[in-house]
C-alpha positions as CSV (number, residue, x, y, z in Angstrom):
1,M,-21.0,-63.4,-51.4
2,T,-23.6,-66.2,-51.1
3,D,-26.7,-66.7,-53.2
4,L,-29.5,-66.0,-50.8
5,Y,-31.9,-68.7,-52.0
6,S,-29.2,-71.4,-52.0
7,L,-28.1,-70.5,-48.5
8,L,-31.7,-70.7,-47.1
9,R,-32.2,-74.1,-48.8
10,T,-29.3,-75.5,-46.7
11,Q,-31.0,-74.4,-43.4
12,E,-33.6,-77.0,-42.4
13,Y,-34.7,-74.9,-39.4
14,A,-33.3,-71.4,-39.3
15,G,-35.9,-70.2,-36.8
16,R,-36.3,-66.5,-37.3
17,G,-34.2,-64.5,-39.7
18,I,-33.2,-60.9,-40.5
19,I,-31.8,-59.6,-43.7
20,I,-30.7,-56.0,-44.2
21,G,-28.7,-54.5,-47.1
22,T,-28.8,-52.5,-50.3
23,T,-30.1,-53.3,-53.8
24,G,-27.9,-52.6,-56.8
25,S,-29.9,-49.4,-57.5
26,G,-29.3,-48.1,-53.9
27,R,-32.6,-48.9,-52.2
28,V,-32.5,-50.3,-48.7
29,A,-33.7,-53.9,-48.4
30,V,-35.1,-55.4,-45.2
31,A,-36.6,-58.9,-44.6
32,Y,-37.9,-60.6,-41.5
33,F,-39.2,-64.2,-41.4
34,I,-40.5,-66.6,-38.7
35,M,-40.7,-70.3,-38.7
36,G,-42.4,-72.7,-36.3
37,R,-42.4,-76.4,-35.3
38,S,-45.1,-76.3,-32.6
39,S,-48.8,-75.5,-33.0
40,S,-48.5,-72.3,-31.0
41,S,-45.5,-71.1,-33.1
42,R,-47.4,-71.7,-36.2
43,A,-50.6,-70.0,-35.0
44,R,-49.2,-66.5,-35.9
45,R,-49.5,-64.1,-38.8
46,F,-47.9,-60.8,-39.7
47,E,-50.0,-57.6,-39.8
48,R,-49.1,-54.1,-40.9
49,N,-49.5,-51.5,-38.3
50,G,-48.9,-48.2,-40.1
51,D,-45.1,-48.2,-40.9
52,D,-44.5,-50.9,-38.3
53,L,-45.0,-54.7,-38.4
54,S,-46.9,-56.7,-35.7
55,I,-47.5,-60.3,-35.0
56,K,-51.1,-61.5,-34.3
57,Y,-51.8,-64.8,-32.5
58,T,-54.5,-66.7,-34.3
59,A,-55.3,-69.7,-31.9
60,D,-58.2,-69.6,-29.4
61,K,-56.1,-70.5,-26.4
62,D,-53.5,-68.1,-25.1
63,P,-50.0,-69.4,-25.7
64,E,-47.4,-70.2,-23.1
65,H,-44.6,-67.6,-22.9
66,A,-46.6,-65.2,-25.1
67,E,-43.9,-62.6,-24.7
68,L,-41.5,-64.8,-26.7
69,I,-43.8,-65.2,-29.8
70,I,-46.0,-62.1,-29.9
71,Y,-44.1,-58.8,-30.4
72,S,-43.5,-56.1,-33.0
73,P,-40.7,-57.2,-35.3
74,I,-40.4,-53.8,-37.0
75,R,-40.7,-50.3,-35.6
76,M,-39.8,-46.9,-37.1
77,L,-38.3,-44.1,-35.0
78,G,-37.6,-41.0,-37.1
79,N,-34.9,-41.9,-39.6
80,K,-34.3,-45.3,-38.0
81,L,-35.8,-48.7,-38.7
82,I,-35.5,-51.3,-36.0
83,V,-36.1,-55.0,-36.7
84,T,-35.7,-57.8,-34.2
85,N,-37.0,-61.3,-33.3
86,G,-38.5,-60.4,-29.9
87,D,-39.6,-57.7,-27.5
88,Q,-36.2,-56.2,-27.6
89,T,-37.6,-54.1,-30.5
90,D,-39.2,-52.0,-27.8
91,T,-36.0,-51.9,-25.7
92,V,-34.1,-50.5,-28.7
93,Y,-36.9,-48.1,-29.6
94,E,-37.0,-46.6,-26.0
95,G,-33.2,-46.6,-25.8
96,L,-32.8,-44.6,-29.0
97,R,-35.7,-42.3,-28.1
98,L,-33.9,-41.4,-24.9
99,G,-30.6,-40.7,-26.8
100,G,-28.9,-44.0,-26.3
101,S,-27.4,-46.3,-28.9
102,F,-28.3,-49.6,-30.5
103,E,-25.5,-51.3,-28.6
104,S,-26.2,-49.7,-25.2
105,A,-29.9,-50.6,-25.4
106,L,-29.2,-54.3,-26.2
107,S,-26.5,-54.4,-23.5
108,T,-29.4,-54.5,-21.1
109,R,-30.8,-57.7,-22.6
110,C,-29.7,-61.2,-23.1
111,F,-30.9,-64.4,-24.9
112,E,-34.4,-65.8,-24.5
113,P,-35.2,-67.7,-21.3
114,D,-36.2,-70.9,-23.0
115,P,-33.9,-73.7,-21.9
116,P,-32.4,-75.9,-23.2
117,H,-32.3,-73.9,-26.5
118,F,-31.6,-70.4,-25.0
119,T,-32.8,-68.9,-28.3
120,A,-30.6,-66.0,-29.5
121,R,-32.0,-62.5,-29.7
122,I,-31.1,-61.2,-33.1
123,S,-31.6,-57.5,-33.9
124,G,-30.9,-55.0,-36.8
125,L,-30.9,-51.3,-37.2
126,V,-30.9,-49.2,-40.3
127,T,-30.1,-45.5,-40.0
128,F,-31.0,-43.3,-42.9
129,C,-28.9,-40.2,-43.5
130,R,-28.1,-37.9,-46.4
131,K,-24.7,-39.4,-47.2
132,A,-25.7,-43.1,-47.1
133,P,-27.6,-45.5,-44.9
134,S,-25.7,-47.4,-42.2
135,F,-26.5,-50.9,-41.0
136,E,-26.1,-52.6,-37.6
137,L,-26.7,-56.2,-36.5
138,S,-26.6,-57.9,-33.1
139,V,-26.7,-61.4,-31.8
140,L,-27.2,-62.0,-28.0
141,K,-26.7,-65.7,-27.2
142,A,-25.8,-68.0,-24.3
143,A,-22.1,-68.3,-23.7
144,D,-22.3,-71.6,-21.9
145,P,-24.6,-74.7,-22.0
146,E,-26.3,-73.8,-18.8
147,G,-27.3,-70.3,-19.9
148,K,-25.5,-68.6,-17.0
149,T,-23.7,-66.0,-19.2
150,C,-24.4,-64.0,-22.3
151,A,-22.2,-63.3,-25.3
152,R,-23.1,-60.1,-27.2
153,S,-21.9,-59.5,-30.7
154,F,-22.4,-56.3,-32.7
155,F,-21.6,-55.8,-36.4
156,R,-21.7,-52.5,-38.4
157,Y,-21.8,-52.2,-42.2
158,E,-21.7,-49.5,-44.7
159,K,-23.7,-49.4,-47.9
160,Q,-22.6,-51.9,-50.6
161,P,-24.9,-52.0,-53.7
162,G,-26.4,-55.5,-54.2
163,V,-25.1,-56.8,-50.8
164,G,-27.0,-57.7,-47.7
165,H,-26.2,-59.4,-44.4
166,F,-28.3,-62.2,-42.9
167,I,-28.5,-63.5,-39.4
168,H,-30.9,-66.2,-38.0
169,T,-31.5,-67.8,-34.6
170,Y,-30.6,-71.5,-35.3
171,M,-28.2,-73.6,-37.2
172,G,-30.3,-76.7,-37.1
173,G,-30.5,-79.5,-34.6
174,S,-33.3,-81.7,-33.4
175,E,-33.9,-82.0,-29.6
176,V,-31.7,-79.1,-28.7
177,L,-31.4,-76.4,-31.4
178,K,-28.0,-75.1,-32.2
179,T,-27.5,-71.4,-31.9
180,F,-26.3,-69.2,-34.8
181,C,-22.6,-68.7,-34.7
182,G,-20.0,-66.7,-36.6
183,E,-20.5,-63.5,-38.6
184,P,-23.6,-62.6,-40.5
185,H,-23.8,-64.2,-43.9
186,E,-23.0,-61.9,-46.8
187,V,-25.8,-62.4,-49.4
188,N,-26.9,-61.0,-52.8
189,I,-29.8,-58.6,-52.9
190,P,-31.7,-58.4,-56.2
191,D,-33.1,-55.1,-57.5
192,D,-36.7,-56.4,-57.7
193,I,-38.6,-56.8,-54.5
194,D,-40.7,-59.6,-55.8
195,A,-37.6,-61.6,-56.8
196,F,-36.2,-60.9,-53.4
197,T,-39.4,-62.0,-51.6
198,E,-39.6,-65.1,-53.7
199,A,-36.0,-66.1,-53.1
200,V,-36.5,-65.8,-49.3
201,W,-40.0,-67.5,-49.2
202,N,-39.1,-70.3,-51.5
203,G,-35.8,-70.8,-49.8
204,I,-37.2,-71.3,-46.3
205,N,-38.1,-74.9,-45.4
206,E,-41.6,-75.6,-46.6
207,D,-42.7,-77.6,-43.6
208,N,-41.7,-75.0,-41.0
209,K,-42.1,-71.5,-42.5
210,V,-44.8,-69.3,-41.1
211,A,-44.6,-65.7,-42.3
212,L,-42.4,-63.3,-44.2
213,Y,-42.2,-59.5,-44.6
214,T,-40.0,-57.6,-47.0
215,R,-39.5,-53.9,-47.6
216,F,-37.5,-51.9,-50.2
217,I,-37.0,-48.2,-49.1
218,D,-35.8,-45.2,-50.9
219,P,-32.9,-43.9,-48.7
220,V,-33.6,-40.2,-49.5
221,T,-37.4,-39.9,-49.4
222,M,-38.0,-42.9,-47.0
223,E,-40.9,-44.0,-49.3
224,Y,-41.1,-47.8,-49.6
225,E,-42.9,-50.8,-51.1
226,D,-43.4,-54.0,-49.2
227,R,-44.6,-57.5,-49.4
228,L,-46.3,-59.7,-46.7
229,I,-46.9,-63.5,-46.8
230,N,-48.6,-65.5,-44.2
231,K,-48.7,-69.3,-44.7
232,Y,-51.6,-69.8,-42.2
233,E,-54.3,-67.3,-43.0
């Protein structure tokens, strides 16, 4: 298991990231962050929308490819929490609502149409049940340099106290960003939400971080506490 803060410090540009797991005391931990290098990517802020999370664009001029940077990162559907880095949040929501699965919903989607990067679509699902919560993660990425085919990876995890799993869109790079590869990182989850939030926010590259949202959830009552940080108010 990797120290979360130390891992983030090694990532100059992770892009967008999802962390889901369990604290040592048994609460579910969720984190989502966004980074940005362009002015349009940085002109964003997180806003609470009931139990969901939304992104608001703060610049005067409408952005290009708004559908890629303005979306709902977190949506709740009954006993399920969906977290993603794009509008596939709505795809998963509708798929689950109609009786489908996380995997079947995302099998209808692929990576983002933003050559030459072909940004990966990363997604997570937490399902709360009486026995124990379950966790799913997915990465949809280009399987070739031209973006002609899509590779879809799915991961399922059981509850492990103090353990979370972390995926992000990029592995660094300059002109052409390198896509996340391999399995999700196994990381430590502290019991205190402020310690967790601080580890993530302080670990993300200072020059490029934009916003962070964290939530700790009681798996039985579904009650939660959360934290929200926007760099550009």
